[in-house]
N, C-alpha and C positions, 0 to 999 in steps of 0.2 A: 560901346567898346567892342572891337573885333574879337572873335573867338580866340585867335592866336595870341592876342594880348592877355586875355583872361587866363589862358593856359600857361603862358609864360609867368604871369604874376603869381598864380596859384602854386606853380612848381617852385618858384623862387622863395615864396613865403614859407612853404613847407620845409624847404631846405634850410632856410634861415632859422626856423623853429628848431630843427634838428641840431643846428650849430649851437643855439643858445642852451640846449639841454645836454651838451657834450661834456659837462663836468660831472664827475662822480667821486665818491669817497674812495680813496686808495690808501693802503697801508704805507706809512712813511717811517714808522719805527715800531719795534716790538721788544718785549721783555719775556724771556722764557728760560727754560732750564739751561740753555746754552750760554746765557749771558747775564743772568740775574746779578751775580756777585761782581761782575765787571761794570755794570751800568747803574747800580745803586751806590750812593754815598751814605755813610753812617754818621749821624750826629752823635758825638760823644760828649757826655756831661763833664764839665770842668767844675769841680767843687771847691777850687782853691781861690776863686776871685771874690766871692761874697756877692756876686751878681746872679740873681736867679735866672736871668736870660742865658747865662752860660751853662746852667744846669738843665733847664727846661724852659724854653720861651713861652710855654703856655702854663707855667707855674704849678706843675704837679709834684706829687711825692714820688719821685722816680729818679733813677740813675741810669741814663742811657749809655750803652756800651759801644765801643769801637767794633769794627768788623772782626778783628782777631779775638777780642775779648768775648764778643757775643758768640762766635763760633766755638771757642773753647768751653763756654758755659752751656752750650746746647740751645741758646736762645735763637740762633739762626742755623738752619741746616737744610739739606735737601732730603725730601721724603719722596722717593721715587723721582719723578720729574717735577715735583712741586717744591716751592720755597716755603719753609716753615718760619714764621716770625712770632716769637712768643716772649714770655717773661719768666723770671725765676718763680717757681711754684713750690720750692722746697725749703727755703731758708726763713727762719724766724728772725726778724731784724728789730732794730731800735726805732720806735715811733718818733723819736727826736733826732734820728740819724739822717743819712743821706737819701733814703728812699729805696724802693725795690728795683732791682736790676731789670731792664727792659730794653727795647730797641725802637729806634726811629730812623727809617731809611728814606732817602730823598733821591729822585732821579737827578743824574748829573747833567742831563739835558733839560732845557726850558722849552716850553711850548706856548704858542699863541693861537688859540682857536682850534677847532677840529672836533673829531669824534673819538672819545676815549672809552675803550671797552676792557674791563678787567674781569677775569674769570677766577673764582676762588673755589677750592675744594673744601674749605672750612672757614666759617665766619665766627668771630668771637662770641662767646656766651655772655649774655648780659648778667653781670653780678655786681653787688654793692662794691663801690670803690673803683671800678674799672671805667676807663674812658678811651675806647678804641676809635680810630678814625682813618679814613682814606680820603684825601683832600688835595686841593691845589692852593698855592699861595704865591702872590706876586711880591715884589720888593721895590719900594718900601711898603709897609703895611700901615693903613688900609688902602693907600692910593693905588697899589697894585692889585687890590681885590683878593678875595678868597672864596673858593667854592668847596663846600663840604659835601662830598658825594655820599659818604657813608659815615655816620657818627651817632653815638649814643653814650649814655652814662648810667651807672648803677643798674637797676633792674627795669628800666624803661624799655618796654618791648615795642619800640618804634624807632625807625630810622629817621634822624633829623637832618633833612637836606637844608643847609643854611648858606646864604650868600652874605658876604660882608663887603660893602662898597663905601666910597667917599662921596657924599652928597655934593661936594664942591665941584666934582668932575661931571656928574650926570645923575639921572634918575634911574632907579630900577625897583620894580615892585612885583608882587604876586597877588592875584585876586581869587585863586581857587578854581577858576574856570579852565576847562580843558586839561585837567589833571586829576588823578585818582586820590592823591593825598589831600590832607586838610591843612588849611592855613592856620598857623599859630601866630605869626607876626607878618604883616604885609609889606613893610618898607625895609628894603635891603640896606639903607643908609645906617652907618654905625651910630649916628646921633639923631635919630628920627624922633619927632615929637610923639609923645605917648608911648614910647618904647624905652627900655633901659639902654644905657650907653653900651655900645659894642655888641648889641643884640642881633642886628641884621634881620633879614626876612627868613622865615622858617616854614617849611612844609613838612608835615608829619606823615610817615608812611609805615604802617604796621605790617604790611603784606610781605609774604615770602619773596625773596629768600632771607630776609632779615634774621640775623642771629642763628642761621641754620648750621648744624654740624656737618651738613652735606654741601655747604657753600652755595654758590650761585653766580650769576653774572650781573654786574652793574655797568650801565652805559651812560655817559654824559656827553651831550652835544653842546658845543659852545660856538655860537655864530656871532655875526656883527650885532644882532639885535635880540638875542635870546640865549637862555641857558635851560636845558631840559635834562631830566634824569629818568632812567628806567631801571627796574630790577626784574630779573628773570630767574626762575628755578632752572636747573640744568635740563629738565625735561620740557621746558617751554621756551628755549632760546630760539629767536628768529632764524630762519634758514640762511639769510644773507645779512650778516652784521654790518655790511657796508651801506645798508639802505635803511636809515632811521625812519623814513616815511612808512615803512612796513612794520614798525615796532608796536603800533597801537598807541593808546593814550598814555602819556608819561605819568609817572607818579608825582613829578614836580615840573613846573614850567613857569617862567616869568611871563607876566602879562604885558609889561612894557619895560624895556631895558636898553640902555645905551652901552651894551656889552663890549663893543669895540673900544670904547674909551675907559670903561670902568675896570676891565680886567687886563692886566699886562702880562708880559712873558712870565710863565709860572712853572714851578717844579711840582711834580706829583709826590705826595708824602704818604707813607703808611706808618702809623705809630700806635703804640700801646701805652697810654698814659694812665696814671692813677691819681685819685683825689682831684686836686685842682678844682675845676667847676663841679665835678661830681661830689666833692667834699665840702662845698660851701654850706653853711648852716641852713640856708633856706631850701637847698636842694636835698641835702642829706636827711633833714628832718621830714620835710613834706613828702619825700618820695618813699618813706617807710624804712629806709636803711637804719636810721637811728634806733627805731624800735626793734627791728629784726636782729640787730647786732648787740642788743642789750644795753643800749645807751653809749656805746663806744663811739669815739670820733672816727672819721674816715682813716686817719693815719694809724690809729690804734688797731683798727680792724685789719687794715692791709698788712701792717707789720707782723701781727700775731697769727694770721690765718693764711699762710702761703698756699695751702692746697685748694683754697677757694678759687684760685686763678689758673688752675691747670688747664681749663678749657677756654681761657681767654687768649686766643691766638688766631692769627690769619694764616691760612695756607693758600698760597698764590700759585695758580696754574700759568697764567699769562696776562700781559697787558698789551693791547694793540692800540696804536695811535693812527687814526685815519685823517687824511687831509683832502680837501676838494681839489681835484686836479683835472686838467683838460684830458678828455678821452681822445687821444691822438688818432686812433683808428676812425672814430666817427667824424672828427674834425676834418681829417684828410679826405674821407669819402665825400663829405658835404662840399668841400672846396672843389674837388674834382668834378662833381656833378654840376655845380654852379658854373664852373668854367666851360663845361661842355654844352650848356644851354644854348639853343639856337640864337643867333644874333637877331636883334629887333629889326623889323622891316618897315617901321613907320616912325614918325616923330613921337607919337604917343607911346609906342612901345619902347623907344629909346629912353624916354623920361622914366617910364616904369622900371626898366632895367637898371637905370642909373640909381634910382632910389633904393631898390632891393640890394644891388651890389654894395652900395655904400653901407647899408644896414648890416650886411653880413660881414663886411671887411672890418667894421669898427670893433674895437676891443671893449668899448663901453657897453654895459648892460642896458637893456631897455628900461625906460622909466616906469616906476610903479604907478598905481592908480592915483596916488597923491602927487605925482610929478617928481618925486625924489628919485635920484639915481642910486640904487643900492650898491655898496662896495662889495668886492669879492669876499666870500666867506671862507676862502682857502686858508687853511692853517699854515702858519709859518713856524718852523722849528729853529730855535736860536740857541747858539752855544751859551752855556752858563759861564759866568765869570768866576775866576778864583776869588775866594773870600778875602777881604782885606781887614776884617775885624779880628778881635782876639778870641771870639767864641771858639770853643774846641769842636771843630768839625773835621772829622778825619775819615780817610779811606785807606785801608791797608792793601787795597787791591787795585790793579791797573785798569784803565778804561778800555773798553772793547773796540772792535773794528767799526768803522763808520758804515751803517747799513744802507743808506741811500745818499744821493747827492744833496738832498735837502736837509739831512740831519747831520749836525756837527757835534760830535761828542767832546765834552770838556775833560780836563784832567782831574778836576776836583768837583765835589758836590757844591750846589749853589749855597751861598751863605744864607742861613736862616735869619729872617728879619727879627729885630727885637720887638717883641709884642708885650703888651701889658698883661698883668695877671688876669684881667677881665676880657682878654682878646676874644675868647669864644664863650661868652657868657651864656648861661643856660637860657633856653627859651621856654616860655610857659606852655604847658600841655593842657 
C-alpha cells in the first residue's frame, strides 16, 4: 500500500474514532433551591377510602402530607439553600390511628436512563421504626422496574441498593464482582427461585456517607445494559461528576442486565416511611428493635416516642440529571477535518476513502466484540402524565420553567403505582 494511502487511512480512522467518542454526559435537568417546590409533587395520604394504597403504597404506619400541610407543619422547609424533608417528631399519637405525619415527594418529570447525582447535607439517622429511601419507580410496577439508590430500615447501618424487575421481560443479576458492596440476593426478579417474593437483588454498602449527619453524594448510572451506584463523602466527590468512568469502583453494579427493557420511564422519589417492612415481625425481632424497645411493636414505639425521629430527615442540596449527548464542537471539528482530507489519487485510495467516509457518516455505532450493535445510552426525559386514579396525589404549587429543550415539565406529579404491602420486602443481611 502506498504511503499516501496509509496516511489517508490512518488520519481518517483517527478522526472516525474521535467522532465515535463525541458523546458525553451533559446536564439536562436539575433541582436546587430555585425550583425545589415547583418541580416536586407531594403524595398526600387519603385515609377515607379504606385502601392502604391511598394512604401509603408501601404499607407503612404513616400519614403523608400535601405541600401546604407539610410546609405549615415544618416537615418541608428551606434551610439556607437546602430543602429539609422530615417527619413529625413532637406528637404522641394513637398506635391504632392513622400514623405519624411525614412526606413523600416525587419528581413531576419522568426519566429514562442517564446519570443521576444527588447531593445531601444531611442523611437520615438509622433508628428503630424508620424506613427512609431515595429511589426510582416505573409504572406499572414491577413491569416498569424499581431502583433503590438509598434505603435502609431500623438500625441497620448499611445502605441497601435494591433492584426490582419482571423476569418475564428480561434478566438482571448481580454477582459481587467489580463492586465494593456485598451481595445479599443475586437475582433482581421479583419472583426468583430461592428468594422471597418481591425481594429483588440487593447489594449492601455500609461505607460512608451512609447515615451521615453531614450528608454526602449518591450517584446512579442507568444505561442500556447496567445499573451502577456510588456513594461519596463531600470531601471525596470526583472533580467532574459528568464522567462516571473517573468515579472508581461502584458500591453496586449489575453483572448482567437488560436494563433498557426492564426499567421504564421513572419518577425519582424521596420519602420517609415508618414501620411497613421495618415493622414486620421477622425484621423487627431479628434486628434487635423488639428487645431495644422493651417488647413494643413497631407502631407502639413509633406512636409513643416522637423524639426518636428528630434526626430522621433528608436535607437536599441538589439533584442533577445527566444525559449522553453529542458533543457538537467535537463532531463539527471531526466532520470539517474529514471533509478537508486530500482526495484519493488511486483506485485503492478511493476504496479506502469510501469505506472510512461511510463509517464516519453512519449514525449506527460500531459492533461490539460479540457482533451486537449497542443502542444509544442517551437518557430521554419524558413528561409525566396526569394521574387518572383516585389516589390522593396533590401539589399545591405550580410547575417551573422548562430548563432545556429535552425536558418537558408536567403539571402534576406522576401517579404512584399501586404496590402490594410486600413491594419492597426486606433483604437478608
